[in-house]
N, CA, C and O atoms as CSV, one atom per row, in Angstrom:
chain,resi,resn,atom,element,x,y,z
A,1,UNK,N,N,-31.701,-26.489,-26.951
A,1,UNK,CA,C,-30.911,-27.537,-26.850
A,1,UNK,C,C,-29.533,-27.436,-26.429
A,1,UNK,O,O,-28.710,-26.945,-27.202
A,2,UNK,N,N,-29.206,-27.836,-25.324
A,2,UNK,CA,C,-27.829,-27.685,-25.146
A,2,UNK,C,C,-26.970,-28.797,-25.404
A,2,UNK,O,O,-27.243,-29.880,-24.887
A,3,UNK,N,N,-25.837,-28.654,-26.231
A,3,UNK,CA,C,-25.129,-29.574,-26.452
A,3,UNK,C,C,-23.917,-29.824,-25.524
A,3,UNK,O,O,-24.091,-29.164,-24.500
A,4,UNK,N,N,-22.926,-30.416,-25.485
A,4,UNK,CA,C,-21.914,-30.695,-25.258
A,4,UNK,C,C,-20.851,-29.861,-24.946
A,4,UNK,O,O,-20.394,-29.841,-23.803
A,5,UNK,N,N,-20.342,-29.065,-25.973
A,5,UNK,CA,C,-19.745,-28.134,-25.598
A,5,UNK,C,C,-20.343,-27.117,-25.012
A,5,UNK,O,O,-19.634,-26.854,-24.041
A,6,UNK,N,N,-21.455,-26.219,-25.049
A,6,UNK,CA,C,-22.328,-25.492,-24.388
A,6,UNK,C,C,-22.029,-25.921,-22.798
A,6,UNK,O,O,-21.654,-25.070,-21.991
A,7,UNK,N,N,-22.208,-27.170,-22.466
A,7,UNK,CA,C,-22.135,-27.487,-21.263
A,7,UNK,C,C,-20.587,-27.248,-20.520
A,7,UNK,O,O,-20.365,-26.650,-19.468
A,8,UNK,N,N,-19.501,-27.994,-21.529
A,8,UNK,CA,C,-17.914,-27.223,-20.989
A,8,UNK,C,C,-17.705,-25.923,-20.762
A,8,UNK,O,O,-16.983,-25.350,-19.946
A,9,UNK,N,N,-18.516,-25.484,-21.688
A,9,UNK,CA,C,-18.221,-23.806,-21.780
A,9,UNK,C,C,-18.434,-23.440,-20.564
A,9,UNK,O,O,-17.686,-22.683,-19.946
A,10,UNK,N,N,-19.649,-24.030,-20.040
A,10,UNK,CA,C,-20.381,-23.305,-18.793
A,10,UNK,C,C,-19.688,-23.668,-17.303
A,10,UNK,O,O,-19.691,-23.064,-16.230
A,11,UNK,N,N,-19.146,-24.828,-17.703
A,11,UNK,CA,C,-18.224,-25.263,-16.915
A,11,UNK,C,C,-17.009,-24.792,-16.261
A,11,UNK,O,O,-16.627,-24.598,-15.107
A,12,UNK,N,N,-16.421,-24.653,-17.776
A,12,UNK,CA,C,-15.025,-23.959,-17.663
A,12,UNK,C,C,-15.244,-21.992,-17.031
A,12,UNK,O,O,-14.411,-21.296,-16.450
A,13,UNK,N,N,-16.254,-21.741,-17.336
A,13,UNK,CA,C,-16.690,-20.255,-17.054
A,13,UNK,C,C,-16.994,-20.237,-15.540
A,13,UNK,O,O,-16.611,-19.397,-14.725
A,14,UNK,N,N,-17.845,-21.456,-15.298
A,14,UNK,CA,C,-17.957,-21.504,-13.725
A,14,UNK,C,C,-16.847,-21.623,-13.110
A,14,UNK,O,O,-16.731,-20.842,-12.166
A,15,UNK,N,N,-15.624,-22.598,-13.370
A,15,UNK,CA,C,-13.976,-22.290,-12.951
A,15,UNK,C,C,-13.750,-21.098,-13.037
A,15,UNK,O,O,-13.684,-20.470,-11.981
A,16,UNK,N,N,-13.611,-20.588,-13.955
A,16,UNK,CA,C,-12.775,-19.078,-13.998
A,16,UNK,C,C,-13.492,-18.299,-12.936
A,16,UNK,O,O,-12.795,-17.722,-12.101
A,17,UNK,N,N,-14.601,-18.224,-12.875
A,17,UNK,CA,C,-15.540,-17.243,-11.856
A,17,UNK,C,C,-14.930,-17.591,-10.322
A,17,UNK,O,O,-14.576,-16.868,-9.390
A,18,UNK,N,N,-14.969,-18.744,-10.474
A,18,UNK,CA,C,-14.640,-19.112,-8.809
A,18,UNK,C,C,-12.960,-18.654,-8.589
A,18,UNK,O,O,-12.681,-18.098,-7.527
A,19,UNK,N,N,-11.874,-18.894,-9.590
A,19,UNK,CA,C,-10.459,-18.500,-9.651
A,19,UNK,C,C,-10.543,-16.948,-9.426
A,19,UNK,O,O,-10.064,-16.424,-8.420
A,20,UNK,N,N,-11.098,-16.333,-10.289
A,20,UNK,CA,C,-11.104,-14.837,-10.114
A,20,UNK,C,C,-11.424,-14.153,-8.884
A,20,UNK,O,O,-10.886,-13.143,-8.431
A,21,UNK,N,N,-12.386,-14.847,-8.394
A,21,UNK,CA,C,-12.676,-14.380,-6.568
A,21,UNK,C,C,-11.605,-14.947,-5.837
A,21,UNK,O,O,-10.993,-14.242,-5.035
A,22,UNK,N,N,-11.308,-16.108,-6.011
A,22,UNK,CA,C,-10.116,-16.564,-5.144
A,22,UNK,C,C,-8.366,-15.195,-5.356
A,22,UNK,O,O,-7.503,-14.787,-4.579
A,23,UNK,N,N,-8.638,-15.014,-6.628
A,23,UNK,CA,C,-7.551,-14.034,-7.065
A,23,UNK,C,C,-7.757,-12.589,-6.159
A,23,UNK,O,O,-6.909,-11.999,-5.490
A,24,UNK,N,N,-9.157,-12.248,-6.381
A,24,UNK,CA,C,-9.596,-11.251,-6.013
A,24,UNK,C,C,-9.211,-11.173,-4.280
A,24,UNK,O,O,-8.710,-10.191,-3.733
A,25,UNK,N,N,-9.510,-12.210,-3.738
A,25,UNK,CA,C,-9.188,-11.884,-2.150
A,25,UNK,C,C,-7.440,-12.121,-2.067
A,25,UNK,O,O,-6.919,-11.357,-1.255
A,26,UNK,N,N,-6.945,-12.601,-2.431
A,26,UNK,CA,C,-5.502,-12.841,-2.457
A,26,UNK,C,C,-4.937,-11.490,-2.555
A,26,UNK,O,O,-4.267,-11.025,-1.633
A,27,UNK,N,N,-5.185,-10.824,-3.661
A,27,UNK,CA,C,-5.104,-9.450,-3.901
A,27,UNK,C,C,-5.324,-8.514,-2.665
A,27,UNK,O,O,-4.369,-7.842,-2.276
A,28,UNK,N,N,-6.445,-8.441,-2.072
A,28,UNK,CA,C,-7.135,-7.527,-0.748
A,28,UNK,C,C,-6.381,-8.414,0.326
A,28,UNK,O,O,-6.789,-8.001,1.411
A,29,UNK,N,N,-5.588,-9.309,0.511
A,29,UNK,CA,C,-4.813,-9.681,1.409
A,29,UNK,C,C,-3.717,-9.175,1.515
A,29,UNK,O,O,-3.278,-8.651,2.539
A,30,UNK,N,N,-2.946,-9.320,0.065
A,30,UNK,CA,C,-1.833,-8.980,-0.134
A,30,UNK,C,C,-1.527,-7.188,-0.193
A,30,UNK,O,O,-0.378,-6.758,-0.284
A,31,UNK,N,N,-2.415,-6.521,-0.143
A,31,UNK,CA,C,-2.587,-5.356,-0.272
A,31,UNK,C,C,-2.550,-4.423,1.132
A,31,UNK,O,O,-2.085,-3.315,1.399
A,32,UNK,N,N,-3.327,-5.510,1.931
A,32,UNK,CA,C,-3.393,-5.389,3.248
A,32,UNK,C,C,-2.217,-5.157,3.842
A,32,UNK,O,O,-1.852,-4.178,4.492
A,33,UNK,N,N,-1.309,-6.755,3.388
A,33,UNK,CA,C,-0.540,-6.626,4.347
A,33,UNK,C,C,0.749,-5.700,3.506
A,33,UNK,O,O,1.792,-5.645,4.158
A,34,UNK,N,N,0.766,-5.216,2.589
A,34,UNK,CA,C,1.615,-3.962,2.150
A,34,UNK,C,C,1.545,-2.558,2.985
A,34,UNK,O,O,2.454,-1.976,3.577
A,35,UNK,N,N,0.379,-2.259,2.861
A,35,UNK,CA,C,-0.076,-1.085,3.530
A,35,UNK,C,C,-1.035,-1.135,4.262
A,35,UNK,O,O,-2.178,-0.861,3.897
A,36,UNK,N,N,-0.522,-1.705,6.079
A,36,UNK,CA,C,-1.646,-2.156,6.972
A,36,UNK,C,C,-1.967,-1.036,7.496
A,36,UNK,O,O,-1.227,-0.092,7.773
A,37,UNK,N,N,-3.548,-1.185,7.691
A,37,UNK,CA,C,-4.396,0.056,7.839
A,37,UNK,C,C,-4.552,0.603,9.394
A,37,UNK,O,O,-5.021,0.092,10.411
A,38,UNK,N,N,-4.086,1.573,9.172
A,38,UNK,CA,C,-4.076,2.730,10.151
A,38,UNK,C,C,-4.869,3.939,10.373
A,38,UNK,O,O,-5.260,4.534,9.369
A,39,UNK,N,N,-5.188,4.424,11.603
A,39,UNK,CA,C,-6.065,5.688,11.770
A,39,UNK,C,C,-5.526,6.760,11.851
A,39,UNK,O,O,-4.786,7.083,12.780
A,40,UNK,N,N,-5.909,7.683,10.597
A,40,UNK,CA,C,-4.424,9.119,10.292
A,40,UNK,C,C,-5.556,10.129,10.785
A,40,UNK,O,O,-6.782,10.159,10.675
A,41,UNK,N,N,-4.635,10.908,11.350
A,41,UNK,CA,C,-5.350,12.281,11.883
A,41,UNK,C,C,-6.116,12.916,10.541
A,41,UNK,O,O,-5.869,12.324,9.490
A,42,UNK,N,N,-6.785,13.763,10.488
A,42,UNK,CA,C,-7.291,14.356,9.760
A,42,UNK,C,C,-6.533,15.362,9.277
A,42,UNK,O,O,-6.450,15.541,8.062
A,43,UNK,N,N,-5.830,16.212,10.249
A,43,UNK,CA,C,-5.131,16.984,10.424
A,43,UNK,C,C,-3.677,16.717,9.244
A,43,UNK,O,O,-2.916,17.646,8.976
A,44,UNK,N,N,-3.530,15.505,8.735
A,44,UNK,CA,C,-2.321,15.477,8.162
A,44,UNK,C,C,-2.774,15.779,6.568
A,44,UNK,O,O,-1.900,15.975,5.723
A,45,UNK,N,N,-4.073,15.799,6.253
A,45,UNK,CA,C,-4.300,16.329,4.870
A,45,UNK,C,C,-3.732,15.430,3.660
A,45,UNK,O,O,-3.268,15.835,2.594
A,46,UNK,N,N,-3.935,13.740,4.227
A,46,UNK,CA,C,-2.822,13.164,2.692
A,46,UNK,C,C,-4.137,12.589,2.038
A,46,UNK,O,O,-5.303,12.436,2.403
A,47,UNK,N,N,-3.457,12.360,0.991
A,47,UNK,CA,C,-4.384,11.808,-0.154
A,47,UNK,C,C,-4.370,10.748,0.008
A,47,UNK,O,O,-3.437,10.326,0.691
A,48,UNK,N,N,-5.221,9.914,-0.441
A,48,UNK,CA,C,-5.103,8.185,-0.680
A,48,UNK,C,C,-4.117,7.636,-0.564
A,48,UNK,O,O,-3.819,6.718,0.200
A,49,UNK,N,N,-3.392,8.283,-1.500
A,49,UNK,CA,C,-2.373,7.816,-2.093
A,49,UNK,C,C,-0.924,7.906,-1.237
A,49,UNK,O,O,0.139,7.285,-1.282
A,50,UNK,N,N,-1.392,8.878,-0.533
A,50,UNK,CA,C,0.401,9.305,0.266
A,50,UNK,C,C,-0.284,8.689,1.724
A,50,UNK,O,O,0.506,8.688,2.668
A,51,UNK,N,N,-1.606,8.187,1.998
A,51,UNK,CA,C,-1.688,7.331,3.360
A,51,UNK,C,C,-1.249,6.212,3.158
A,51,UNK,O,O,-0.476,5.746,3.994
A,52,UNK,N,N,-1.691,5.254,1.710
A,52,UNK,CA,C,-1.390,4.169,1.176
A,52,UNK,C,C,0.728,4.090,1.510
A,52,UNK,O,O,1.344,3.123,1.958
A,53,UNK,N,N,1.298,5.434,1.093
A,53,UNK,CA,C,2.706,5.391,1.247
A,53,UNK,C,C,3.160,5.407,2.711
A,53,UNK,O,O,4.156,4.729,2.961
A,54,UNK,N,N,2.482,6.195,3.887
A,54,UNK,CA,C,2.886,6.152,4.779
A,54,UNK,C,C,2.365,4.839,5.318
A,54,UNK,O,O,3.209,4.339,6.062
A,55,UNK,N,N,1.416,4.202,5.219
A,55,UNK,CA,C,1.133,2.989,5.921
A,55,UNK,C,C,1.995,1.839,5.518
A,55,UNK,O,O,2.232,0.894,6.270
A,56,UNK,N,N,2.407,1.941,4.428
A,56,UNK,CA,C,3.687,1.297,3.768
A,56,UNK,C,C,5.418,0.969,4.291
A,56,UNK,O,O,6.249,0.065,4.374
A,57,UNK,N,N,5.210,2.448,4.552
A,57,UNK,CA,C,6.681,2.294,5.281
A,57,UNK,C,C,6.461,1.978,6.674
A,57,UNK,O,O,7.151,1.124,7.230
A,58,UNK,N,N,5.467,2.664,7.329
A,58,UNK,CA,C,4.814,2.850,8.609
A,58,UNK,C,C,5.021,1.209,9.172
A,58,UNK,O,O,5.524,0.879,10.246
A,59,UNK,N,N,4.516,0.377,8.188
A,59,UNK,CA,C,4.178,-0.972,8.833
A,59,UNK,C,C,5.046,-1.752,8.620
A,59,UNK,O,O,4.629,-2.910,8.600
A,60,UNK,N,N,6.768,-1.571,8.334
A,60,UNK,CA,C,7.787,-2.321,8.201
A,60,UNK,C,C,8.684,-1.743,9.032
A,60,UNK,O,O,8.335,-0.836,9.788
A,61,UNK,N,N,10.189,-2.294,8.977
A,61,UNK,CA,C,11.277,-1.787,9.288
A,61,UNK,C,C,11.791,-0.744,8.259
A,61,UNK,O,O,12.178,0.390,8.539
A,62,UNK,N,N,11.728,-1.367,6.890
A,62,UNK,CA,C,12.068,-0.913,5.451
A,62,UNK,C,C,11.208,-1.078,4.651
A,62,UNK,O,O,10.656,-2.177,4.599
A,63,UNK,N,N,10.741,0.223,3.567
A,63,UNK,CA,C,10.026,-0.218,2.371
A,63,UNK,C,C,10.613,0.086,1.768
A,63,UNK,O,O,11.217,1.156,1.846
A,64,UNK,N,N,10.726,-1.039,0.554
A,64,UNK,CA,C,11.468,-0.217,-0.477
A,64,UNK,C,C,10.840,0.531,-1.666
A,64,UNK,O,O,9.619,0.675,-1.598
A,65,UNK,N,N,11.416,0.989,-2.655
A,65,UNK,CA,C,10.615,1.598,-3.872
A,65,UNK,C,C,9.382,0.906,-4.760
A,65,UNK,O,O,8.370,1.425,-5.231
A,66,UNK,N,N,9.850,-0.421,-4.800
A,66,UNK,CA,C,9.092,-1.482,-5.242
A,66,UNK,C,C,7.845,-1.596,-4.526
A,66,UNK,O,O,6.754,-1.326,-5.028
A,67,UNK,N,N,8.040,-2.035,-3.242
A,67,UNK,CA,C,7.012,-2.058,-2.107
A,67,UNK,C,C,5.795,-1.042,-2.481
A,67,UNK,O,O,4.655,-1.287,-2.875
A,68,UNK,N,N,6.641,0.526,-2.138
A,68,UNK,CA,C,5.788,1.077,-2.566
A,68,UNK,C,C,4.922,1.558,-3.329
A,68,UNK,O,O,3.855,2.048,-2.958
A,69,UNK,N,N,5.512,1.405,-5.040
A,69,UNK,CA,C,5.165,1.194,-6.009
A,69,UNK,C,C,3.592,0.275,-5.838
A,69,UNK,O,O,2.436,0.687,-5.929
A,70,UNK,N,N,4.057,-0.917,-5.598
A,70,UNK,CA,C,2.845,-2.345,-5.494
A,70,UNK,C,C,2.025,-1.799,-4.553
A,70,UNK,O,O,0.855,-2.078,-4.811
A,71,UNK,N,N,2.175,-0.980,-3.335
A,71,UNK,CA,C,1.169,-0.936,-2.794
A,71,UNK,C,C,-0.219,0.334,-3.512
A,71,UNK,O,O,-1.448,0.393,-3.547
A,72,UNK,N,N,1.094,1.251,-4.028
A,72,UNK,CA,C,-0.109,2.175,-5.122
A,72,UNK,C,C,-0.607,1.741,-6.281
A,72,UNK,O,O,-1.598,2.305,-6.746
A,73,UNK,N,N,-0.204,1.019,-6.728
A,73,UNK,CA,C,-0.664,0.317,-8.074
A,73,UNK,C,C,-0.236,-1.076,-8.468
A,73,UNK,O,O,0.942,-1.270,-8.768
A,74,UNK,N,N,-1.303,-2.266,-8.491
A,74,UNK,CA,C,-0.810,-3.554,-8.648
A,74,UNK,C,C,-0.175,-4.050,-9.897
A,74,UNK,O,O,0.780,-4.802,-10.094
A,75,UNK,N,N,-1.182,-3.255,-10.868
A,75,UNK,CA,C,-1.245,-3.790,-11.961
A,75,UNK,C,C,-0.114,-3.448,-13.468
A,75,UNK,O,O,0.082,-4.090,-14.500
A,76,UNK,N,N,0.449,-2.113,-12.936
A,76,UNK,CA,C,1.210,-1.281,-13.831
A,76,UNK,C,C,2.802,-1.391,-13.322
A,76,UNK,O,O,3.213,-1.369,-12.161
A,77,UNK,N,N,3.513,-1.507,-14.479
A,77,UNK,CA,C,4.917,-1.979,-14.260
A,77,UNK,C,C,5.783,-0.288,-13.769
A,77,UNK,O,O,5.353,0.729,-14.312
A,78,UNK,N,N,6.474,-0.220,-13.169
A,78,UNK,CA,C,7.354,0.693,-12.456
A,78,UNK,C,C,8.591,1.153,-13.787
A,78,UNK,O,O,9.722,0.667,-13.751
A,79,UNK,N,N,8.152,2.163,-14.936
A,79,UNK,CA,C,8.900,2.567,-15.792
A,79,UNK,C,C,10.349,3.590,-15.788
A,79,UNK,O,O,11.268,3.741,-16.594
A,80,UNK,N,N,10.028,4.170,-14.475
A,80,UNK,CA,C,10.879,5.216,-14.221
A,80,UNK,C,C,11.938,5.093,-12.973
A,80,UNK,O,O,12.523,6.022,-12.415
A,81,UNK,N,N,12.041,3.375,-12.626
A,81,UNK,CA,C,12.879,3.213,-11.714
A,81,UNK,C,C,13.220,3.542,-10.587
A,81,UNK,O,O,14.338,3.677,-10.090
A,82,UNK,N,N,11.589,3.751,-9.937
A,82,UNK,CA,C,11.410,4.075,-8.261
A,82,UNK,C,C,11.044,5.341,-8.518
A,82,UNK,O,O,10.458,5.556,-7.457
A,83,UNK,N,N,10.949,6.310,-9.103
A,83,UNK,CA,C,11.070,7.626,-9.590
A,83,UNK,C,C,9.445,7.480,-8.900
A,83,UNK,O,O,9.506,7.770,-7.705
A,84,UNK,N,N,8.218,7.162,-9.275
A,84,UNK,CA,C,7.007,7.273,-8.280
A,84,UNK,C,C,7.161,7.005,-6.877
A,84,UNK,O,O,6.358,7.678,-6.228
A,85,UNK,N,N,7.677,6.489,-6.377
A,85,UNK,CA,C,7.919,6.260,-4.946
A,85,UNK,C,C,8.965,7.242,-4.276
A,85,UNK,O,O,9.030,7.538,-3.083
A,86,UNK,N,N,9.611,7.595,-5.111
A,86,UNK,CA,C,10.644,9.144,-4.723
A,86,UNK,C,C,9.568,10.145,-4.420
A,86,UNK,O,O,9.543,10.775,-3.363
A,87,UNK,N,N,8.614,10.283,-5.447
A,87,UNK,CA,C,8.081,11.816,-5.772
A,87,UNK,C,C,6.803,11.647,-4.485
A,87,UNK,O,O,6.345,12.632,-3.906
A,88,UNK,N,N,6.401,10.345,-4.221
A,88,UNK,CA,C,5.168,10.565,-3.348
A,88,UNK,C,C,6.324,10.210,-1.917
A,88,UNK,O,O,6.096,10.764,-0.842
A,89,UNK,N,N,7.164,9.544,-2.021
A,89,UNK,CA,C,7.643,9.863,-0.307
A,89,UNK,C,C,8.696,11.571,-0.056
A,89,UNK,O,O,8.983,12.073,1.031
A,90,UNK,N,N,8.986,12.001,-1.172
A,90,UNK,CA,C,9.097,13.500,-1.096
A,90,UNK,C,C,7.852,14.663,-0.583
A,90,UNK,O,O,7.997,15.652,0.135
A,91,UNK,N,N,6.646,14.149,-1.222
A,91,UNK,CA,C,5.329,14.761,-0.744
A,91,UNK,C,C,5.067,14.338,0.209
A,91,UNK,O,O,4.798,15.305,0.922
A,92,UNK,N,N,4.945,13.391,0.798
A,92,UNK,CA,C,5.022,12.506,2.434
A,92,UNK,C,C,5.834,13.396,3.334
A,92,UNK,O,O,5.284,14.006,4.251
A,93,UNK,N,N,7.106,13.489,3.106
A,93,UNK,CA,C,7.915,14.116,3.809
A,93,UNK,C,C,7.635,15.552,4.120
A,93,UNK,O,O,8.041,16.087,5.152
A,94,UNK,N,N,6.883,16.205,3.138
A,94,UNK,CA,C,6.795,17.812,3.502
A,94,UNK,C,C,5.534,17.821,4.461
A,94,UNK,O,O,5.318,18.716,5.278
A,95,UNK,N,N,4.585,16.512,4.221
A,95,UNK,CA,C,3.443,16.772,5.226
A,95,UNK,C,C,3.434,16.647,6.394
A,95,UNK,O,O,2.704,17.205,7.213
A,96,UNK,N,N,4.684,15.507,6.638
A,96,UNK,CA,C,4.794,15.442,8.050
A,96,UNK,C,C,5.871,15.972,8.778
A,96,UNK,O,O,5.788,15.989,10.006
A,97,UNK,N,N,6.770,16.365,8.268
A,97,UNK,CA,C,7.537,17.425,9.064
A,97,UNK,C,C,6.996,18.179,9.735
A,97,UNK,O,O,7.721,18.188,10.729
A,98,UNK,N,N,5.959,19.062,9.977
A,98,UNK,CA,C,5.759,20.092,10.658
A,98,UNK,C,C,4.853,19.244,12.250
A,98,UNK,O,O,4.523,19.759,13.318
A,99,UNK,N,N,4.703,17.797,11.740
A,99,UNK,CA,C,4.473,16.912,13.189
A,99,UNK,C,C,5.949,16.342,13.784
A,99,UNK,O,O,5.905,15.826,14.901
A,100,UNK,N,N,7.224,16.407,13.110
A,100,UNK,CA,C,8.637,16.090,13.736
A,100,UNK,C,C,8.724,14.719,13.002
A,100,UNK,O,O,9.907,14.387,12.919
A,101,UNK,N,N,7.907,13.835,12.456
A,101,UNK,CA,C,8.017,13.066,11.634
A,101,UNK,C,C,9.040,12.611,10.310
A,101,UNK,O,O,8.537,12.774,9.199
A,102,UNK,N,N,10.013,12.223,10.349
A,102,UNK,CA,C,11.071,12.138,9.349
A,102,UNK,C,C,10.689,10.919,8.323
A,102,UNK,O,O,10.372,9.884,8.909
A,103,UNK,N,N,10.669,10.869,7.052
A,103,UNK,CA,C,11.166,9.551,6.701
A,103,UNK,C,C,12.323,9.312,5.994
A,103,UNK,O,O,12.390,9.874,4.900
A,104,UNK,N,N,13.419,8.501,6.394
A,104,UNK,CA,C,14.789,8.649,5.947
A,104,UNK,C,C,14.644,7.247,4.668
A,104,UNK,O,O,13.737,6.530,4.244
A,105,UNK,N,N,16.185,7.429,4.416
A,105,UNK,CA,C,16.291,6.380,3.790
A,105,UNK,C,C,17.407,5.656,3.489
A,105,UNK,O,O,18.211,6.427,2.966
A,106,UNK,N,N,17.977,4.233,3.586
A,106,UNK,CA,C,19.187,3.951,3.348
A,106,UNK,C,C,19.211,3.021,2.150
A,106,UNK,O,O,18.396,2.179,1.775
A,107,UNK,N,N,20.635,3.498,1.549
A,107,UNK,CA,C,20.565,2.777,-0.122
A,107,UNK,C,C,20.528,1.446,0.625
A,107,UNK,O,O,20.783,1.144,1.791
A,108,UNK,N,N,20.050,0.623,-0.641
A,108,UNK,CA,C,19.831,-0.685,-0.777
A,108,UNK,C,C,19.020,-1.446,0.121
A,108,UNK,O,O,18.753,-2.622,-0.128
A,109,UNK,N,N,18.616,-0.875,1.125
A,109,UNK,CA,C,17.311,-1.224,2.143
A,109,UNK,C,C,15.766,-0.559,1.899
A,109,UNK,O,O,14.744,-1.211,2.110
A,110,UNK,N,N,15.765,0.734,1.456
A,110,UNK,CA,C,15.049,1.532,1.276
A,110,UNK,C,C,14.273,2.385,2.328
A,110,UNK,O,O,14.876,2.666,3.364
A,111,UNK,N,N,13.175,2.763,2.185
A,111,UNK,CA,C,12.623,4.156,3.457
A,111,UNK,C,C,12.417,3.356,4.657
A,111,UNK,O,O,12.094,2.178,4.811
A,112,UNK,N,N,12.739,4.479,5.618
A,112,UNK,CA,C,11.900,3.775,6.969
A,112,UNK,C,C,11.759,5.037,7.948
A,112,UNK,O,O,12.411,6.079,7.889
A,113,UNK,N,N,10.802,4.713,8.816
A,113,UNK,CA,C,11.038,6.000,10.087
A,113,UNK,C,C,11.297,5.772,11.268
A,113,UNK,O,O,10.730,4.859,11.868
A,114,UNK,N,N,12.251,6.596,11.868
A,114,UNK,CA,C,12.920,6.059,12.753
A,114,UNK,C,C,12.321,5.895,14.263
A,114,UNK,O,O,11.604,6.856,14.543
A,115,UNK,N,N,12.401,5.156,15.064
A,115,UNK,CA,C,11.529,4.317,16.275
A,115,UNK,C,C,10.487,5.680,17.056
A,115,UNK,O,O,9.269,5.847,17.123
A,116,UNK,N,N,11.528,6.375,17.496
A,116,UNK,CA,C,10.544,7.840,18.154
A,116,UNK,C,C,9.458,8.034,17.064
A,116,UNK,O,O,8.317,7.651,17.326
A,117,UNK,N,N,9.734,8.621,15.817
A,117,UNK,CA,C,8.830,8.887,14.919
A,117,UNK,C,C,8.002,8.148,15.014
A,117,UNK,O,O,6.865,8.602,15.140
A,118,UNK,N,N,8.173,6.907,14.999
A,118,UNK,CA,C,6.727,5.789,14.800
A,118,UNK,C,C,5.888,6.007,15.997
A,118,UNK,O,O,4.703,6.306,15.848
A,119,UNK,N,N,6.282,5.912,16.889
A,119,UNK,CA,C,6.014,6.152,18.294
A,119,UNK,C,C,5.163,7.346,18.098
A,119,UNK,O,O,3.951,7.170,18.223
A,120,UNK,N,N,5.600,8.547,17.808
A,120,UNK,CA,C,4.948,9.502,17.767
A,120,UNK,C,C,3.347,9.440,16.660
A,120,UNK,O,O,2.236,9.923,16.879
A,121,UNK,N,N,3.843,8.672,15.521
A,121,UNK,CA,C,2.779,8.292,14.463
A,121,UNK,C,C,1.626,7.581,15.464
A,121,UNK,O,O,0.442,7.912,15.401
A,122,UNK,N,N,2.010,6.803,16.173
A,122,UNK,CA,C,1.006,5.763,16.870
A,122,UNK,C,C,0.215,6.497,17.626
A,122,UNK,O,O,-0.991,6.258,17.685
A,123,UNK,N,N,0.901,7.683,18.436
A,123,UNK,CA,C,0.409,8.726,19.277
A,123,UNK,C,C,-0.562,9.154,18.703
A,123,UNK,O,O,-1.731,8.992,19.052
A,124,UNK,N,N,-0.081,9.873,17.556
A,124,UNK,CA,C,-1.403,10.369,16.740
A,124,UNK,C,C,-2.937,9.278,16.325
A,124,UNK,O,O,-4.156,9.438,16.370
A,125,UNK,N,N,-2.008,8.188,15.936
A,125,UNK,CA,C,-3.306,7.424,15.376
A,125,UNK,C,C,-4.226,7.021,16.634
A,125,UNK,O,O,-5.448,6.951,16.500
A,126,UNK,N,N,-3.572,6.750,17.896
A,126,UNK,CA,C,-4.722,6.819,19.072
A,126,UNK,C,C,-5.723,7.825,19.281
A,126,UNK,O,O,-6.881,7.502,19.549
A,127,UNK,N,N,-5.274,9.307,19.154
A,127,UNK,CA,C,-5.752,10.505,19.215
A,127,UNK,C,C,-6.904,10.271,18.171
A,127,UNK,O,O,-8.093,10.217,18.486
A,128,UNK,N,N,-6.404,10.135,16.851
A,128,UNK,CA,C,-7.214,10.175,15.958
A,128,UNK,C,C,-8.492,8.862,16.049
A,128,UNK,O,O,-9.637,9.066,15.645
A,129,UNK,N,N,-8.166,7.900,16.482
A,129,UNK,CA,C,-9.110,6.870,16.747
A,129,UNK,C,C,-9.941,7.367,18.193
A,129,UNK,O,O,-10.742,6.613,18.747
A,130,UNK,N,N,-9.737,8.258,18.525
A,130,UNK,CA,C,-10.741,8.570,20.143
A,130,UNK,C,C,-11.824,9.106,19.192
A,130,UNK,O,O,-12.887,9.529,19.644
């Protein structure tokens, strides 16, 4: 026999499940907005984390350390004042240097890739997609 309390709990659970699904969709959308999809050449040998960092930086004019951190891990606060982003960008710079692609930084704005280097990256992306 079902009580009023059981029915109310079931309705609340159903509403929470719907809300949870909506939030998952929003997180997926925001994740894609932070790190737009790219087809990267296998020769770059990038880890999934470094791919996210590259997509985050290449997908906009400037990417802040907070943006990079958010693209890497949504649910954990950055305790080291951007150190996670610095380490990942440093590793990414080493991987991209042989291809003539340099990640630069501008104090107060963030990390960026010069237009010529972005064009080289786009050419690499087109070749990887073929």
